C-alpha positions, 0 to 999 in steps of 0.5 A, a space after each residue: 500500500 502506497 501510503 501518502 505518496 507525497 509525504 516526505 521525511 520531516 525537517 526537524 526544528 529545535 523549537 517544536 516538539 517532534 509530536 507536533 511536527 508529525 501531527 501538523 504534517 499528517 494534518 496537512 496531508 489529509 487536508 490537501 489530499 495527499 492522504 485520501 478519504 478512506 485511506 488506511 493510516 498505518 503507524 509503521 509505514 508513516 513512521 518510515 515515510 516521515 523518518 521518525 519513530 512510531 511513538 509521535 505517529 501514534 500520538 498524532 493519530 490519536 489527536 487527529 481522531 479527536 479532530 475528526 480527521 481520522 476514524 478508528 475501526 475496531 480490529 482494523 486501525 485508523 482511516 482518513 475520515 470521509 466527508 459526506 455531501 451533507 457534512 459539507 453543507 452543514 459546515 458551510 451553513 455554520 461558517 456563513 454565520 461565523 464568517 459574517 461575525 468575523 467580518 463584522 468584528 474586523 470592520 470595527 477592529 482592523 488596523 489601516 495596515 491590515 486593510 492595506 494588506 487585505 487590499 493587496 490580497 484581493 488584487 492578487 486573487 484577481 490576478 490569479 482569476 485572470 490567469 486561471 491559476 487555481 492553486 493561486 486562487 485557493 491560496 490567495 482566497 485563504 489568505 484574504 479570509 485569514 486576514 479578516 479572521 485574525 483582525 476580528 481579535 477573537 481567539 475562540 472564533 478563530 479556532 472554531 472557524 479554522 477547524 470548520 475550514 479544515 473539514 471542507 478544505 478537500 472540496 476547495 480544489 474542485 470548487 475553484 476548478 469547476 466554478 466557471 464564474 470566478 469573477 463573481 468571487 472577485 466581486 464578492 471579495 471587493 464588497 466585503 473589503 469596501 464594507 470593512 474599509 468603510 467601518 460598516 460592520 453591518 454591511 461587512 457581516 451581510 456580504 461575508 455571510 452571503 459569500 459563503 451562502 453563494 458557495 454552498 448554493 453552487 455546491 448544491 447546484 453542482 451536485 444535483 447536476 451530477 446526480 
């Protein structure tokens, strides 16, 4: 079994415990699809692949199970958790409200420097759309939303939203690849940006929430077409 073919030996850092490095590496591999839904996660093979002992791998597997990214099957071991269509819709429904709250708080708390940074990310996203750079769109979209989230200055909200984002990250490549009206995303980003720049928390909340609802509606429509 070719477990996590894109995984490489870890680069160790003195400032991070080995168990944390292993956990972060496996977590990222699940989110970006290197470890695929339904794939079995075996301690021995992963330890050899990452160049570490089995102990930090075992600890990482337990932690990933608690996050819902791995599931333990009795007498069979750990498997990468699958994400159902309903799971995605449920997460996006929650995210719509929470991302709206984050944008509302950001409109009140974001510094002028952060606004300039947000403007830059919006421009970079637009350039990726123009050049049909899917990976670039995914990265710049994440960076755009991360600036808004962090500027909300609410640690609990940040942790909840980041956890929800991770659960549907595997669908983002498909979304950005198949969505043939990506210019709409640029417009939606711009509306949120303008509302935050104008310190209008109510409008920022409205547009940020609608942005996630639009993504949800597209996924529903896309899935119906394939049924």
